[in-house]
Phi, psi and omega in degrees: 000323178298321185294318182295317177301328184269321186285320184300309176296327178292322178292322179294316178296315180297314180298321177294320179294315178301315179298319182294323186276345179291144179287136180237114181256135181286159175298327179296315177298316179300315179298319177298315180291321177298312180301314181295315180299314183288329176295313178297318182294315181297323181282351181081016179267175179294122181251028178288159176305324180298319181288322177296319179300314182300320183287315184292311182284333176285344181271355177285130175282150177300329184265003182293136176284323179243107178268141178281127178257141182286136179250098187294329180293322179289320176298318176298321179295320178301314180302318180296316177298317180300315181295330179283346176290148178289156182302326177296317179294321180295317181295318179296320180294324177294328182279324183231122184293326179296317179297323177296311181299321179293316182294320178286326179291326178303326179275319185266331181230063182300137178085359181261139179281140178252134180245000000 
C-alpha cells in the first residue's frame, strides 16, 4: 500500500514534467514553416533546416522588438514529413506551391483549410 501512495504521485509528476518539456508548436508557426519550406522547394532552392534558419533569422530587423527565433525541431519535422511523401507527391509539390502546402498541411495541420 505504501508503494502505491508513493508511486502514483511520482508517476503524475514525471508525466507532467515530460509534457512540459515536449515542444509545442502553434498552428501559426506550422503554417509559417510550411509556407517557407514550400517556397524554397518550388523555387528549386535548398530546403534544408540550415537554409530555413538563415532566412528566418536573417529576416529579423535589428530594431525589431519581437524577433522570430528558429525552431529546429519543427524544421526537422518538416523534413521528415517531406521524406514520407511519395515521389509523385514530391514531384507535384515541386511544380506547384499550393500542392506542396496542401500535402504538408494534411500531415501537420489536419482539418485546416489551405489557401
